[in-house]
C-alpha positions, 0 to 999 in steps of 0.5 A: 500500500502506497502513501501519498501527500499533497504537494507543498514546498513544506512537503518537499522540504520534509521529503528532502530532509528525510523527515517524512517517508512518502511514495507520491506527491498529489497535485494539485493540492490547492486552487492556486496549483490547479490554476497553474495546471490550467496553464500549459507552460506553467503546468509542465514546469510544476509537474516536472519539478515535483516529479524529480523528487517523488512520482506524482499522483495527478488529480483532475483534468487539465488542458495539456493532459497528455503531456502532464501524464508523461512528465508527472510519471503519474500511475493514473488519473482521478477526478470529481464528476461534474454533477452540475452539468452532467448526467450519470450517462454523460459521466460514464461515457467520459470515463469510458473515453478516458479508459480507451485513451489512457489504457496504459495507466494503472487506474482511472478513478472517480471520486465522491464529492460532498455535494448532495447530488453525489448520491452514493447509489448513483456514484456506485452505478457510474463506477460499475457501469464504466468499470473504472476504479473508485477514489473514496474521500472520507471527509467528502463522504462525511459532508455528503452524509450530513447533508443528506441526513444519512448515517455516515456508515450507512452512506459508506456502505452504499459506495462501490467499495469493491472497486476502491483503489485510493483513499483521500483522508483529511480532517474536518471541523464543524461549526454551526451549520458549516463543515470545513475539511482538509485540516489535520486528520481527526480521531474520527478520520483515523478510526474510519480509515482503520474500519475501511482497511479491515474491509478493503485493500486500496492501493494508495492512501493520500493525505489530502491536507492543507487549506489556503484559508481558515473559513470558520476560524478554527486556528488551522495553519494556512498554506500560501505560495512563497511562504513556509508554514512551520505548524503545517510542517509539524502536522504533516509529519504527525499525520504521515507517521500515524498513517504509516503506523496504520498501514504497516 
């Protein structure tokens, strides 16, 4: 089982210094990195830099996709379906086109979102009809189950766990009617991960940690371009060590 972590300068520094042991950088991590990947010139430079240190897990769909796949050394592609502008049939057709075009990759994965539209049974049908793999984001599942008024574990049980290839894990904080994800993994997150690993054997666990804002004022570290956040680095080390203990 491989371990990935969001790419930041902080993560790169920790890998270079030997303070964390990970197998992949996941890119993009935040919105400003996604904007880089939408710029063909900047995207190639960004992917090339990251991949000289660790192989990259490429997440999303970008203009220069063929070149990004080549440069990044990604083993596969994962993405969120466009629930607002696509039907389930549209998504299945898109996935099948990707599978044909990138048959050499190890996986093409669809990720669950926190949107109400992302009903677990609909997502399961998309995965099963297309034959693609499934990427489970634990905090997204938590958000969606709350918004749908479902028991969290009942929600998980309706997802296509038999096709699970990768897990995204990060923490979440609730305040009033708001839920903010991508903070340090909480104990509930670790417990759910342990339960899932007793049922499934994903190939990759990705620590999808880090925010560029603190929307609800919980005191989480904020990641900004050109800055190094010492608190974030400490939290990355802690999370990598905990996940390594769980999957070892």
